All heavy atoms as an XYZ file, in Angstrom:
743
protein
N       0.816     -1.211     -0.047
C      -0.024      0.062     -0.022
C       0.787      1.288     -0.051
O       0.476      2.248     -0.641
C      -0.952      0.002      1.177
C      -2.176     -0.825      1.005
S      -3.137     -0.413     -0.361
C      -4.229      0.825      0.060
N       1.974      1.209      0.649
C       2.802      2.452      0.687
C       3.390      2.760     -0.673
O       3.339      3.973     -0.931
C       4.082      2.257      1.627
N       3.645      1.859     -1.417
C       4.116      2.050     -2.862
C       3.118      2.749     -3.700
O       3.203      3.625     -4.422
C       4.597      0.841     -3.536
C       5.129      1.058     -4.866
C       6.224      1.942     -5.038
C       5.417     -0.373     -5.592
N       1.807      2.193     -3.549
C       0.710      2.712     -4.313
C       0.335      4.136     -3.926
O       0.193      5.060     -4.691
C      -0.598      1.788     -3.961
C      -1.720      2.009     -4.960
C      -2.765      1.008     -4.519
C      -3.716      0.995     -5.674
N      -4.834     -0.036     -5.445
N       0.447      4.500     -2.659
C       0.279      5.826     -2.155
C       1.367      6.695     -2.639
O       1.128      7.816     -3.138
C       0.128      5.905     -0.591
C      -0.046      7.207     -0.078
C      -0.287      7.333      1.389
C      -0.514      8.707      1.700
N      -1.485      8.845      2.857
N       2.608      6.337     -2.674
C       3.643      7.058     -3.233
C       3.535      7.366     -4.640
O       3.719      8.501     -5.071
C       5.088      6.299     -2.910
C       6.259      7.139     -3.347
C       6.836      8.151     -2.800
C       6.859      6.891     -4.622
N       7.923      8.540     -3.684
C       7.978      7.841     -4.675
C       6.720      6.044     -5.731
C       8.787      7.892     -5.799
C       7.597      6.135     -6.805
C       8.545      7.049     -6.826
N       3.091      6.383     -5.445
C       2.973      6.587     -6.872
C       1.868      7.597     -7.055
O       1.949      8.500     -7.880
C       2.543      5.321     -7.570
C       3.927      4.425     -7.595
C       1.951      5.501     -8.961
C       3.581      3.035     -8.059
N       0.689      7.465     -6.199
C      -0.372      8.484     -6.330
C       0.136      9.928     -6.079
O      -0.216     10.797     -6.888
C      -1.501      8.093     -5.306
C      -2.548      9.216     -5.342
C      -3.606      9.123     -6.202
C      -2.604     10.084     -4.281
C      -4.570     10.122     -6.140
C      -3.598     11.019     -4.225
C      -4.654     11.049     -5.188
N       0.807     10.130     -4.964
C       1.423     11.378     -4.721
C       2.268     11.940     -5.725
O       2.354     13.102     -6.096
C       2.097     11.365     -3.274
C       1.067     11.094     -2.099
C       0.109     12.219     -2.093
O       0.305     13.348     -2.390
O      -1.020     11.888     -1.538
N       3.154     11.139     -6.315
C       4.082     11.543     -7.385
C       3.212     12.078     -8.523
O       3.520     13.039     -9.312
C       5.066     10.489     -7.834
C       5.718     10.774     -9.081
C       6.111     10.188     -6.643
N       2.305     11.261     -8.976
C       1.376     11.656    -10.126
C       0.661     12.897     -9.919
O       0.438     13.761    -10.691
C       0.528     10.476    -10.593
C       1.296      9.383    -11.156
O       2.418      9.616    -11.804
N       0.724      8.068    -11.024
N       0.120     13.048     -8.607
C      -0.561     14.192     -8.205
C       0.253     15.461     -8.283
O      -0.145     16.420     -8.815
C      -1.052     14.078     -6.746
C      -1.928     15.169     -6.210
C      -2.447     14.791     -4.888
N      -3.113     15.883     -4.288
C      -3.366     16.006     -2.999
N      -2.857     15.125     -2.200
N      -4.003     17.086     -2.548
N       1.508     15.325     -7.790
C       2.424     16.442     -7.896
C       2.746     16.836     -9.325
O       2.762     18.045     -9.690
C       3.726     16.157     -7.068
C       4.606     17.356     -7.153
C       5.886     17.036     -6.487
C       6.938     18.215     -6.460
N       6.868     19.032     -7.379
N       2.924     15.902    -10.159
C       3.192     16.057    -11.614
C       2.030     16.855    -12.283
O       2.182     17.757    -12.941
C       3.410     14.786    -12.321
C       3.884     14.932    -13.759
C       4.273     13.626    -14.351
N       5.323     12.872    -13.575
C       5.179     11.664    -13.221
N       4.112     10.822    -13.558
N       6.221     11.044    -12.560
N       0.754     16.435    -11.908
C      -0.391     17.038    -12.459
C      -0.470     18.584    -12.043
O      -0.756     19.498    -12.815
C      -1.572     16.353    -12.171
C      -1.959     15.107    -12.958
C      -3.328     14.516    -12.728
N      -3.672     14.322    -11.322
C      -3.493     13.219    -10.586
N      -2.875     12.175    -11.246
N      -3.821     13.198     -9.330
N      -0.241     18.763    -10.691
C      -0.285     20.064    -10.216
C       0.743     20.936    -10.722
O       0.405     22.106    -11.049
C      -0.205     20.003     -8.613
C      -0.493     21.260     -7.976
C      -0.349     21.183     -6.452
N      -0.899     20.014     -5.946
C      -0.359     19.174     -4.938
N       0.840     19.645     -4.495
N      -0.898     18.128     -4.461
N       1.827     20.450    -10.820
C       3.055     21.254    -11.453
C       2.738     21.649    -12.881
O       2.944     22.790    -13.354
C       4.385     20.562    -11.386
C       4.919     20.478     -9.974
O       4.365     21.079     -9.077
O       5.828     19.648     -9.782
N       2.186     20.685    -13.624
C       1.861     20.986    -15.016
C       0.776     22.122    -15.005
O       0.825     22.968    -15.800
C       1.373     19.759    -15.835
C       0.812     20.173    -17.094
C       1.562     20.406    -18.278
C      -0.669     20.112    -17.276
C       1.015     20.811    -19.403
C      -1.228     20.523    -18.425
C      -0.416     20.796    -19.519
O      -0.988     21.166    -20.620
N      -0.168     21.951    -14.239
C      -1.447     22.843    -14.227
C      -0.861     24.245    -13.894
O      -1.183     25.278    -14.603
C      -2.284     22.407    -13.200
C      -3.539     23.386    -13.031
C      -4.529     23.366    -13.849
C      -3.513     24.208    -11.848
C      -5.578     24.236    -13.811
C      -4.637     25.177    -11.797
C      -5.618     25.124    -12.664
O      -6.601     25.979    -12.475
N      -0.015     24.414    -12.867
C       0.379     25.706    -12.390
C       1.429     26.266    -13.403
O       1.535     27.453    -13.635
C       1.092     25.533    -10.991
C      -0.063     25.374    -10.008
C       0.613     25.238     -8.659
N      -0.450     24.974     -7.514
C      -0.200     24.552     -6.352
N       1.014     24.245     -5.985
N      -1.154     24.310     -5.464
N       2.343     25.560    -13.807
C       3.453     26.051    -14.583
C       3.309     26.088    -16.057
O       4.024     26.833    -16.786
C       4.808     25.101    -14.272
C       5.176     25.244    -12.846
O       5.024     26.213    -12.212
N       5.645     24.096    -12.449
N       2.426     25.375    -16.672
C       2.133     25.297    -18.058
C       0.646     25.707    -18.345
O       0.494     26.672    -19.109
C       2.458     23.913    -18.600
C       3.858     23.582    -18.440
O       4.740     24.402    -18.797
O       4.154     22.340    -18.000
N      -0.259     24.998    -17.880
C      -1.649     25.208    -18.444
C      -2.086     26.614    -18.137
O      -2.727     27.353    -18.909
C      -2.628     24.301    -17.789
C      -3.962     24.433    -18.140
C      -4.320     24.357    -19.516
C      -4.973     24.800    -17.163
C      -5.641     24.549    -19.932
C      -6.248     24.922    -17.665
C      -6.674     24.965    -18.914
O      -7.875     25.206    -19.322
N      -1.956     27.223    -16.847
C      -2.389     28.520    -16.477
C      -1.704     29.577    -17.252
O      -2.207     30.756    -17.343
C      -2.275     28.735    -15.009
C      -3.227     28.003    -14.140
C      -3.061     28.341    -12.652
C      -4.636     28.194    -14.513
N      -0.667     29.332    -18.036
C      -0.001     30.287    -18.914
C      -0.239     30.190    -20.294
O       0.199     30.851    -21.121
C       1.531     30.135    -18.547
C       1.955     30.532    -17.204
C       3.435     30.333    -16.981
C       3.728     30.517    -15.492
N       5.136     30.140    -15.095
N      -1.064     29.178    -20.620
C      -1.413     28.787    -22.032
C      -2.421     29.699    -22.603
O      -3.230     30.294    -21.857
C      -1.870     27.453    -22.114
O      -3.185     27.168    -21.513
N      -2.405     29.774    -23.892
C      -3.543     30.514    -24.693
C      -4.825     29.767    -24.432
O      -5.837     30.640    -24.399
C      -3.069     30.612    -26.084
C      -1.876     31.454    -26.526
O      -1.561     32.339    -25.706
O      -1.351     31.168    -27.474
N      -4.873     28.543    -24.368
C      -6.253     27.930    -24.142
C      -6.815     28.327    -22.830
O      -8.010     28.656    -22.795
C      -5.970     26.407    -24.073
N      -5.952     28.484    -21.696
C      -6.532     28.821    -20.455
C      -6.948     30.356    -20.570
O      -7.974     30.806    -19.981
C      -5.431     28.750    -19.336
C      -6.076     29.428    -18.052
C      -5.486     30.558    -17.441
C      -7.142     28.984    -17.220
N      -6.177     30.922    -16.382
C      -7.250     29.984    -16.230
C      -8.068     28.010    -17.322
C      -8.279     30.023    -15.220
C      -9.236     27.960    -16.416
C      -9.177     28.917    -15.451
N      -6.165     31.150    -21.210
C      -6.524     32.612    -21.286
C      -7.787     32.840    -22.074
O      -8.575     33.651    -21.666
C      -5.367     33.391    -21.991
C      -4.073     33.474    -21.236
C      -4.142     33.959    -19.850
O      -4.941     35.015    -19.684
N      -3.614     33.404    -18.846
N      -8.055     32.057    -23.073
C      -9.371     32.082    -23.884
C     -10.587     31.670    -22.845
O     -11.524     32.308    -22.767
C      -9.363     31.242    -24.997
C      -8.466     31.873    -26.101
C      -8.711     31.122    -27.536
N      -8.233     29.715    -27.394
C      -7.026     29.308    -27.550
N      -6.117     30.081    -27.969
N      -6.769     27.972    -27.514
N     -10.326     30.558    -22.080
C     -11.334     30.057    -21.304
C     -11.538     31.148    -20.102
O     -12.742     31.328    -19.782
C     -10.917     28.725    -20.756
C     -12.057     27.973    -19.975
C     -11.619     26.614    -19.507
C     -11.694     25.577    -20.716
N     -11.645     24.322    -20.453
N     -10.583     31.667    -19.669
C     -10.633     32.627    -18.564
C     -11.524     33.806    -19.057
O     -12.334     34.329    -18.408
C      -9.330     33.074    -18.129
C      -9.271     34.112    -16.989
C      -7.786     34.582    -16.619
N      -7.681     35.394    -15.501
C      -7.952     36.646    -15.571
N      -8.310     37.334    -16.751
N      -7.879     37.407    -14.518
N     -11.213     34.301    -20.235
C     -11.889     35.397    -20.785
C     -13.433     35.109    -20.972
O     -14.234     36.004    -20.590
C     -11.345     35.800    -22.154
C     -12.099     36.875    -22.908
C     -11.902     38.267    -22.493
C     -13.127     36.576    -23.790
C     -12.534     39.324    -23.177
C     -13.867     37.586    -24.466
C     -13.570     38.965    -24.038
O     -14.289     39.888    -24.564
N     -13.601     33.982    -21.435
C     -15.159     33.573    -21.651
C     -15.927     33.473    -20.262
O     -17.023     34.023    -20.209
C     -15.219     32.181    -22.226
C     -16.530     31.561    -22.238
C     -14.755     32.235    -23.720
N     -15.171     32.992    -19.232
C     -15.820     32.993    -17.973
C     -16.028     34.360    -17.365
O     -17.120     34.659    -16.891
C     -14.971     32.048    -16.979
C     -15.480     32.138    -15.523
C     -15.026     30.698    -17.398
N     -14.984     35.167    -17.382
C     -15.206     36.514    -16.863
C     -16.214     37.310    -17.610
O     -16.996     37.916    -16.985
C     -13.747     37.226    -17.070
C     -12.627     36.660    -16.296
S     -12.691     36.950    -14.419
C     -11.900     38.501    -14.344
N     -16.245     37.112    -18.998
C     -17.320     37.893    -19.688
C     -18.683     37.374    -19.324
O     -19.601     38.080    -19.151
C     -17.020     37.699    -21.181
C     -17.969     38.478    -22.089
C     -17.482     38.432    -23.492
C     -18.417     39.195    -24.394
N     -18.027     39.150    -25.744
N     -18.875     36.047    -19.157
C     -20.138     35.451    -18.768
C     -20.592     36.051    -17.443
O     -21.770     36.278    -17.311
C     -20.007     33.909    -18.655
C     -21.320     33.218    -18.279
C     -20.962     31.782    -17.659
N     -20.263     31.799    -16.438
C     -19.564     30.938    -15.841
N     -19.451     29.753    -16.569
N     -18.880     31.032    -14.771
N     -19.745     36.182    -16.554
C     -20.002     36.705    -15.267
C     -19.993     38.209    -15.271
O     -20.016     38.747    -13.999
C     -19.112     36.060    -14.171
C     -19.303     34.553    -14.122
O     -20.395     34.085    -14.454
O     -18.388     33.840    -13.610
N     -19.955     38.911    -16.323
C     -19.866     40.429    -16.364
C     -18.706     41.002    -15.462
O     -18.830     41.995    -14.973
C     -21.196     40.981    -15.912
C     -22.371     40.659    -16.811
O     -22.095     40.836    -18.052
N     -23.400     40.154    -16.220
N     -17.567     40.310    -15.423
C     -16.404     40.701    -14.821
C     -16.617     41.006    -13.299
O     -15.920     41.823    -12.707
C     -15.787     41.933    -15.541
C     -15.593     41.685    -16.965
C     -16.564     41.920    -18.018
C     -14.505     41.104    -17.614
N     -15.980     41.504    -19.171
C     -14.712     41.050    -19.026
C     -13.269     40.547    -17.147
C     -13.821     40.454    -19.899
C     -12.422     40.096    -18.053
C     -12.640     40.111    -19.417
N     -17.560     40.289    -12.775
C     -17.863     40.496    -11.299
C     -17.772     39.245    -10.569
O     -18.004     38.157    -11.058
C     -19.368     41.087    -11.185
C     -19.763     42.373    -11.781
C     -21.254     42.605    -11.797
C     -18.911     43.497    -11.200
N     -17.346     39.314     -9.303
C     -17.283     38.153     -8.515
C     -18.684     37.575     -8.242
O     -19.570     38.230     -7.804
C     -16.662     38.597     -7.044
S     -16.562     37.272     -5.847
N     -18.775     36.293     -8.463
C     -20.087     35.555     -8.253
C     -20.505     35.504     -6.761
O     -21.682     35.263     -6.490
C     -20.205     34.276     -9.014
C     -20.008     34.348    -10.401
C     -19.132     33.345     -8.320
N     -19.532     35.764     -5.866
C     -19.913     35.552     -4.432
C     -20.207     36.908     -3.846
O     -21.164     36.961     -2.985
C     -18.666     34.987     -3.707
C     -18.416     33.538     -4.193
C     -17.371     33.301     -5.037
C     -19.294     32.540     -3.786
C     -17.102     32.061     -5.558
C     -18.940     31.189     -4.361
C     -17.954     30.978     -5.120
O     -17.688     29.681     -5.597
N     -19.539     38.043     -4.146
C     -19.863     39.301     -3.514
C     -20.194     40.410     -4.368
O     -20.585     41.500     -3.887
C     -18.638     39.653     -2.588
S     -17.178     40.197     -3.510
N     -20.020     40.323     -5.726
C     -20.382     41.297     -6.622
C     -19.340     42.202     -6.990
O     -19.419     43.317     -7.717
N     -18.156     42.233     -6.248
C     -16.969     43.103     -6.507
C     -16.386     42.759     -7.823
O     -16.715     41.805     -8.492
C     -15.948     42.970     -5.374
N     -15.421     43.653     -8.307
C     -14.795     43.353     -9.545
C     -13.941     42.076     -9.561
O     -13.218     41.935     -8.585
C     -13.770     44.545     -9.921
C     -13.149     44.326    -11.230
C     -12.182     45.448    -11.549
C     -11.410     45.211    -12.770
N     -10.397     46.132    -12.988
N     -14.200     41.208    -10.435
C     -13.488     39.918    -10.402
C     -12.094     40.068    -10.972
O     -11.989     40.772    -12.009
C     -14.198     38.795    -11.123
N     -11.144     39.417    -10.371
C      -9.768     39.458    -10.853
C      -9.151     38.104    -11.157
O      -8.091     37.997    -11.813
C      -8.814     40.185     -9.811
O      -8.988     39.401     -8.598
C      -9.221     41.509     -9.645
N      -9.892     37.046    -10.838
C      -9.426     35.667    -11.078
C     -10.585     34.712    -11.380
O     -11.773     35.163    -11.331
C      -8.839     35.184     -9.764
C      -7.715     36.097     -9.210
C      -7.251     35.602     -7.832
O      -7.527     34.602     -7.343
N      -6.671     36.551     -7.222
N     -10.222     33.614    -11.838
C     -11.294     32.596    -12.149
C     -10.929     31.335    -11.196
O      -9.857     30.894    -11.072
C     -11.228     32.080    -13.635
C     -12.058     30.833    -13.816
C     -11.634     33.198    -14.426
N     -11.991     30.904    -10.477
C     -11.897     29.833     -9.617
C     -12.591     28.552    -10.139
O     -13.557     28.562    -10.859
C     -12.709     30.286     -8.365
C     -12.812     29.277     -7.239
N     -11.778     28.750     -6.535
C     -13.826     28.413     -6.756
C     -12.119     27.823     -5.693
N     -13.462     27.589     -5.898
N     -11.927     27.379     -9.990
C     -12.333     26.138    -10.250
C     -13.230     25.568     -9.143
O     -12.727     25.412     -8.048
C     -11.234     25.147    -10.493
C     -10.436     25.352    -11.758
N      -9.537     26.312    -11.933
C     -10.426     24.726    -12.981
C      -9.049     26.299    -13.102
N      -9.571     25.268    -13.703
N     -14.513     25.427     -9.367
C     -15.432     24.645     -8.427
C     -15.032     23.169     -8.436
O     -15.130     22.503     -7.337
C     -16.803     24.827     -8.662
C     -17.234     26.313     -8.268
O     -16.799     26.775     -7.370
N     -18.107     26.799     -9.091
N     -14.533     22.736     -9.511
C     -14.208     21.340     -9.728
C     -13.028     21.275    -10.612
O     -12.860     22.122    -11.371
C     -15.334     20.379    -10.308
C     -16.445     20.207     -9.451
C     -17.484     19.429     -9.907
N     -17.000     18.105    -10.411
C     -17.782     17.334    -11.267
N     -18.984     17.656    -11.626
N     -17.312     16.167    -11.683
N     -12.195     20.156    -10.561
C     -10.977     19.939    -11.544
C     -11.304     18.831    -12.349
O     -11.858     17.796    -11.917
C      -9.776     19.902    -10.640
C      -9.362     21.190    -10.091
C      -9.683     21.536     -8.828
C      -8.348     21.959    -10.732
C      -9.245     22.751     -8.246
C      -7.993     23.115    -10.188
C      -8.426     23.553     -8.940
O      -8.049     24.616     -8.372
N     -10.851     18.854    -13.555
C     -10.782     17.747    -14.509
C      -9.551     16.933    -14.162
O      -8.457     17.150    -14.666
C     -10.857     18.125    -15.980
N      -9.662     16.109    -13.227
C      -8.362     15.454    -12.609
C      -7.469     14.906    -13.577
O      -6.299     15.117    -13.380
C      -8.907     14.352    -11.594
C      -7.814     13.835    -10.645
C      -8.476     12.879     -9.667
C      -7.515     12.204     -8.854
N      -8.039     11.401     -7.766
N      -7.867     14.081    -14.530
C      -6.942     13.421    -15.404
C      -6.923     14.134    -16.796
O      -6.199     13.724    -17.642
C      -7.378     12.001    -15.505
C      -7.118     11.283    -14.191
C      -8.215     10.802    -13.384
C      -5.886     11.058    -13.700
C      -8.065     10.092    -12.245
C      -5.607     10.380    -12.534
C      -6.685     10.095    -11.788
O      -6.488      9.361    -10.608
N      -7.813     15.131    -17.060
C      -7.870     15.858    -18.248
C      -7.694     17.347    -17.994
O      -8.554     18.090    -18.239
C      -9.196     15.557    -18.925
C      -9.325     14.092    -19.340
O      -8.430     13.501    -19.968
N     -10.396     13.460    -18.991
N      -6.460     17.709    -17.584
C      -6.370     19.155    -17.312
C      -6.560     19.870    -18.568
O      -6.135     19.588    -19.642
C      -4.911     19.325    -16.790
C      -4.723     18.715    -15.482
C      -4.658     20.959    -16.679
C      -3.290     18.661    -14.989
N      -7.422     21.020    -18.429
C      -7.743     21.825    -19.481
C      -9.136     21.484    -20.096
O      -9.624     22.073    -21.068
N      -9.621     20.325    -19.679
C     -10.856     19.862    -20.243
C     -12.136     20.239    -19.368
O     -13.180     19.665    -19.638
C     -10.825     18.285    -20.608
C      -9.734     17.808    -21.502
C      -9.833     18.403    -22.816
C      -8.822     17.856    -23.649
N      -8.603     18.506    -24.926
N     -11.874     21.044    -18.319
C     -13.001     21.266    -17.504
C     -14.100     22.077    -18.176
O     -13.704     23.034    -18.942
C     -12.467     22.051    -16.151
C     -11.826     23.409    -16.414
C     -10.475     23.391    -16.834
O      -9.690     22.680    -16.273
O     -10.052     24.126    -17.807
N     -15.312     21.775    -18.062
C     -16.368     22.603    -18.712
C     -16.408     23.982    -18.076
O     -16.069     24.199    -16.908
C     -17.667     21.798    -18.405
C     -17.214     20.570    -17.603
C     -15.887     20.756    -17.232
N     -16.877     24.925    -18.847
C     -17.040     26.340    -18.399
C     -17.872     26.419    -17.154
O     -17.665     27.192    -16.339
C     -17.543     27.167    -19.443
C     -16.681     27.165    -20.707
C     -17.884     28.698    -19.063
C     -15.336     27.932    -20.525
N     -18.767     25.546    -16.951
C     -19.822     25.539    -15.774
C     -19.020     25.254    -14.504
O     -19.611     25.641    -13.491
C     -20.844     24.484    -16.121
C     -21.804     24.785    -17.217
C     -21.216     24.354    -18.532
O     -20.369     23.449    -18.601
O     -21.492     25.068    -19.592
N     -17.866     24.710    -14.608
C     -17.099     24.399    -13.341
C     -16.323     25.579    -13.008
O     -15.644     25.540    -11.882
C     -16.246     23.261    -13.602
C     -16.854     21.920    -13.775
C     -18.083     21.574    -13.774
C     -16.150     20.646    -13.914
N     -18.345     20.260    -14.074
C     -17.102     19.722    -14.137
C     -14.807     20.373    -13.958
C     -16.712     18.262    -14.238
C     -14.503     18.894    -14.071
C     -15.446     17.983    -14.220
N     -16.313     26.664    -13.707
C     -15.508     27.822    -13.380
C     -16.405     29.107    -13.146
O     -17.496     29.207    -13.681
C     -14.639     28.149    -14.723
C     -13.789     27.060    -15.176
C     -13.212     27.386    -16.525
C     -12.673     26.675    -14.244
N     -15.877     29.899    -12.205
C     -16.617     31.118    -11.854
C     -15.616     32.294    -11.648
O     -14.406     32.036    -11.269
C     -17.385     30.957    -10.521
C     -18.480     30.054    -10.735
C     -16.516     30.624     -9.333
N     -16.071     33.410    -12.078
C     -15.236     34.633    -11.746
C     -15.324     34.999    -10.305
O     -16.458     34.822     -9.591
C     -15.886     35.815    -12.592
O     -15.831     35.555    -13.967
N     -14.085     35.512     -9.773
C     -14.067     35.762     -8.316
C     -13.070     36.820     -8.002
O     -12.043     36.938     -8.807
C     -13.669     34.410     -7.681
C     -13.865     34.431     -6.088
C     -12.309     33.928     -8.007
C     -13.794     33.008     -5.507
N     -13.299     37.563     -6.991
C     -12.303     38.583     -6.494
C     -11.192     37.848     -5.670
O     -11.479     36.747     -5.192
C     -12.946     39.658     -5.806
S     -13.637     39.248     -4.161
N     -10.249     38.538     -5.365
C      -9.114     37.915     -4.695
C      -9.532     37.625     -3.228
O      -9.161     36.509     -2.649
C      -7.922     38.982     -4.576
C      -6.723     38.272     -3.878
O      -6.274     37.202     -4.407
N      -6.164     38.847     -3.011
N     -10.272     38.442     -2.587
C     -10.690     38.282     -1.158
C     -11.544     36.999     -1.111
O     -11.318     36.103     -0.281
C     -11.445     39.443     -0.725
O     -11.961     39.163      0.620
N     -12.515     36.818     -2.066
C     -13.428     35.698     -1.934
C     -12.611     34.376     -2.306
O     -12.922     33.332     -1.789
C     -14.626     35.838     -2.875
S     -15.685     37.002     -2.216
N     -11.665     34.573     -3.220
C     -10.794     33.401     -3.610
C     -10.060     32.953     -2.446
O      -9.924     31.708     -2.322
C      -9.963     33.756     -4.859
C      -9.554     32.629     -5.637
N      -8.704     32.686     -6.765
C      -9.925     31.326     -5.643
C      -8.522     31.531     -7.219
N      -9.204     30.601     -6.574
N      -9.501     33.805     -1.694
C      -8.720     33.350     -0.530
C      -9.561     32.662      0.471
O      -9.194     31.575      1.082
C      -8.032     34.535      0.155
C      -6.832     35.066     -0.572
C      -6.118     36.264      0.006
O      -6.559     36.613      1.149
O      -5.188     36.807     -0.616
N     -10.831     33.096      0.724
C     -11.756     32.355      1.520
C     -12.106     31.056      1.067
O     -12.403     30.112      1.841
C     -13.039     33.387      1.693
C     -12.830     34.626      2.409
C     -14.121     35.406      2.454
C     -13.851     36.812      3.013
N     -14.973     37.774      2.819
N     -12.198     30.860     -0.223
C     -12.598     29.562     -0.772
C     -11.587     28.515     -0.560
O     -11.748     27.396     -0.460
C     -12.713     29.655     -2.322
C     -14.037     30.435     -2.781
C     -15.241     29.688     -2.349
O     -15.364     28.486     -2.690
N     -16.228     30.313     -1.934
N     -10.277     28.935     -0.415
C      -9.195     27.967     -0.116
C      -8.701     27.901      1.260
O      -7.746     27.243      1.528
C      -8.011     28.500     -1.062
C      -8.249     28.124     -2.495
N      -8.201     26.941     -3.135
C      -8.516     29.066     -3.428
C      -8.504     27.008     -4.331
N      -8.755     28.236     -4.619
N      -9.506     28.341      2.195
C      -9.247     28.181      3.663
C      -9.794     26.960      4.184
O     -10.750     26.444      3.746
C      -9.690     29.429      4.518
C      -8.819     30.638      4.213
C      -9.281     31.717      5.354
C      -8.318     32.962      5.153
N      -8.600     33.984      6.054
């Protein structure tokens, strides 16, 4: 079991690193981010302030970049920090 858990953690780190270091800097993400922000009128869906970020309510675990737009929401920095506490 320890080996299985170790493999899981290694793969998880690999996915997270790709997501943070590559995907979020890609043109594909920038297009998706724009669509979400425009859909939400550039406002935070939680408090109504100006949105500066896009939050994933869910992640496409094994298909990074394939998350549907419905899983994403526009959010301000303050509300985003609260979501991750």
